[in-house]
Residue, then its C-alpha position, 0 to 999 in steps of 0.5 A: x823401481x816401483x813400490x808394491x802395495x801389500x794387499x790385505x787378505x779378505x775378511x768376511x766383512x770385506x767380501x762384497x754383499x756379505x758373501x762367504x769366503x771363496x771355497x771349492x764348490x765343485x759338484x759332479x752328478x750323472x744325468x739320466x732320462x733326458x732326450x739326447x737332443x735336449x741333453x745336447x742343448x743343455x750342455x751347449x748352454x754352458x757357453x751361453x748361460x750361467x745356469x746349472x745343468x739341472x736348471x737348464x734341463x728343467x726349463x728346456x722343452x723339446x721344441x726349444x731344443x729343436x729351435x736352438x739346434x736349427x739355428x746354431x747347428x745348421x745355420x751357423x755350422x757349430x757341429x760340435x754340439x752334435x757330439x754331445x748327443x749320444x744315441x743307441x741303436x740296434x741294427x739287426x739282420x744286415x749282411x756282413x758286407x753292409x756291417x763292414x761299411x756301416x762301422x767304417x767310422x773313426x768315432x764309432x762304438x759298438x759290438x757285432x755278433x761274433x763268428x767265434x762264439x755263434x753258429x751262423x748257419x741259420x742266420x739267413x742271408x741277403x738277396x739283392x735285386x736281380x731284375x731280369x738276370x735269372x741266371x745270375x740269381x740262380x748262380x748266386x743262390x746256389x753258391x750261397x747254399x753251398x757255402x753254408x752247407x760246407x761251413x757246417x761240414x767244416x765246423x763239425x769236421x774241425x771240431x771232431x779233429x780238435x776233440x780227438x787230438x786234445x786231451x781234456x784236463x780233469x778239472x774242465x767240465x766236458x761241456x766247457x771243453x767242447x764249447x772252447x774247442x767249438x769256438x776254435x772250430x768256428x774260427x776255421x769255418x768262418x772262412x766260408x761264410x759269404x759276405x751275404x751272411x746276416x749279422x746284427x750289431x749295436x752301436x752308440x754314436x754321437x749325433x754328428x757321427x750319426x749324421x755323417x754315417x747316414x750321409x755316407x751310407x746313402x752315398x754308397x754303391x750297394x743298394x742294401x747299404x743305401x736302404x740301411x742309411x734310410x732306415x737309420x735316419x728314420x730310426x733317429x728321427x722317429x719314435x724310439x723303442x721304450x725299454x720300460x713300456x711294458x712295465x709302465x703299461x702294467x703300472x697304469x693298469x694297476x693305478x686305474x682303480x685306485x689313483x685314476x688321475x695319476x694313472x692318466x698322467x702316467x698314460x700321457x707320459x707313456x704315449x709321449x713319443x721319444x725321438x732320439x735325434x729328430x733335428x740333428x739327423x733329419x737333413x742327412x742326405x746322400x753326399x754328392x761330394x763322395x759319390x762324384x769324387x769316387x767316380x772321378x777317382x776311379x776313372x783317374x786310377x784306371x788311366x794311371x794304372x792302365x790294367x797293369x798286373x797287381x805286384x806281388x807284396x808281403x802280407x804286411x808292407x810298412x811303407x816308408x815316407x814318399x817324396x812329398x806330401x802331395x804324392x802321399x795324398x794323391x796316392x792315398x786318394x787312388x788307393x781306395x778306389x783300386x786293388x793295387x798295393x799302395x807302394x805300386x800306386x805311389x810309385x806310379x804317382x811319384x813318376x808323374x809331373x807336379x801338374x799331373x799330381x795336382x790334377x789328382x788332388x784336385x779331383x779330391x776337392x773338386x766336388x766338395x760342398x760348403x760343409x763337407x769334410x775333406x775325404x779321409x785320404x787327405x789325412x795321409x802322412x802318418x809316421x807308420x803306414x801298413x799296407x795289409x793284405x789279409x782275409x776279410x774275416x781277419x780284417x773285420x777284427x782289425x777294422x775295430x781299431x779306431x785310433x788309426x786312419x784306415x783306407x779300405x779297398x772294395x772287396x774282390x777275388x783278385x787277391x785269391x784266398x787264405x787257407x785257415x789253420x786246422x783244415x789239413x789235420x781234419x782232411x777238409x782242405x779240398x772241400x774248402x778250396x773247391x767251395x771258395x774257388x766256386x764262389x770266386x768263379x761265381x763272383x766273376x760271373x755275376x759281376x759280368x751279368x746284366x744284374x742291377x749294380x752287378x759289380x756290387x751285387x757280386x761282392x756278396x758271394x765272396x767268402x770271408x777267407x777271401x783276401x782284401x787290401x787295406x791301408x792302416x796309418x798310425x803312430x808308434x803307440x798304436x802299432x805297439x798296441x795292435x802288435x801286442x794285443x793281436x799277437x796274444x795266443x788267445x786271438x785268431x790265427x789270422x790277425x795274430x800273423x798280421x800283428x806279428x808281421x807288423x812287429x817284424x816290419x817295425x823291427x826292420x825299419x826301426x830296430x831301436x823301437x822294436x825292443x819296446x814291443x811286448x809281442x808274442x811269437x806266433x810261431x810258438x805252439x798254441x794251447x787250444x783250450x786257452x781263450 
C-alpha cells in the first residue's frame, strides 16, 4: 500500500504571485442596450476568451460581430450562437390564417389579439390576388361581408341572451357585468370569423428560430405568408424602430443652445441605425427541402389513400404505439399532407411492405440539404399521441402549447363545423349554420376556380367554427398540464371539452395515471361571471 503525503493548507505566503486566498467571486448583472447580434457575439466569446461580458462588449463593434458570425455561424455551422440573439417584432394586420402559420414554431414566444376581449368586426380582412377570376373574387367578398355581418348579429344577440338570464351580483358594477358577459358572447361569435380576418401579434424569438421561421414562411403555399416572410426578413436586417427616438430628438433640440457639442454627439447616436439581426437572417431563403418534400408527400398520400372516405373518429383519439418506429414516421409524414385521421393513415402504412414504407421515409429525406434539419414528423414516437378534431378557433388556443410536437393538416371544409354553446338559447342557430354552410360552399367554389393558388386562396373563407385535424404528441406531464389548465371553468368551452376528452382517453388507456390529474369536469354548470 502506497503512503499518502499530507498536503498542508495554503497560507497567504504560499499562494503564488502573492494572490489572495480563493473565495466565491460570482458576479451577476443584467445587460441592457447592446444590439442583439453584438450581445450574441459577446456571449459566444465566453468559449474563446477569458474576458468578462463588460470587457467583451466594450471592445466589440458591429463590424467585428458580423465578421465573427459570418465565420462561425454560416461557415462552421455553429447555429447555437443565434440562440443568444433575441429579437422583438410587432407584426400587424396579417390574416388569422397567416398568424397560425407564423406562430407554428416550437421555440416561439408571443401574444396575439384576443378574439375573447376584442371586437374583430372592424379589423379588416385579407384579399388575395384573383387574377382574371372575377366570379371567384365576387364570391369571396360576398361571403366575407356576410360572415362579418352575422358575427356582429350573433355577438349582440348572445350578449342580450346572457344578460337576460344572468343576475348581476350587487357588488359587481354594471360596466364590469356587461364586459364580462360580452367576452363570453365573443367566445360564441368568433366561430363566424373567417380565416381572412386581420389580427396583430408580437413575438420575441431568438435569431435561429427567426431564420428558420423566415425560411419556412418563404416556402409556404400561400402568397400572403411568403410576403410575410419577406417582410420579416427585411425587418430583421433593416433599421429597427427606436422607442426612444422622440425623447432623444426633443433632448437634442434642448441641448442645441446650451451644449452644442453634446447635442451633435447625441444627434449622431440618434441617426445611427440599429439593425437587430442583419447578419443572422440575411441569408434566410425559401427552403427547397420543405417545398419539394411537401409536393412528393402529397402525391404519395394520394396514391396510398386513393380518395378513401374519411373514417369517423372521436374528437380526441389517444393513438397507441404502432408496430414499428418506421411505420410511425412514415404515417406522420403523410398525416401532415392529407385530411385523414392518424389511425386511418397508420393502418394503411402498416399494411405496406417494408420496402414501401422505406420509400415513404426516403421522400422525407430525399431533398434534404446540408444544413436542413429533419422535418418535424421524424420526431414521431412520443409516449402519448392525441389525434384531435376540433374547431379552428379552439385549435388556435391549443396551438400555444409548445412543450409538445404538433403536426397540423391544412384547413378544409371536409370535416364540417361545430356549433358553439350559447346559440340555442339566443335563437341564432339557424343564422350561424346558414352562414357557415354558405362559407363552406364558397370554399369549394373558389378552390375549383381559376384563381391563382385557388386551393390556398379558398382557405381564407373558412370560419373559425370549421373543424380541423392535428396531431399532438407529448409526455404524460404535458398531457396532465393541458388537461388541468384547459378544463378550468374560466376557459373556452371548445378547448375545455378537448382537455376533458384528453383526460378521459388517458384514463381509459392508463387508469393508474389518471388519478394524478386534477381535471375539472366540464359537464358541471359554468358561472358565466367567473373569468
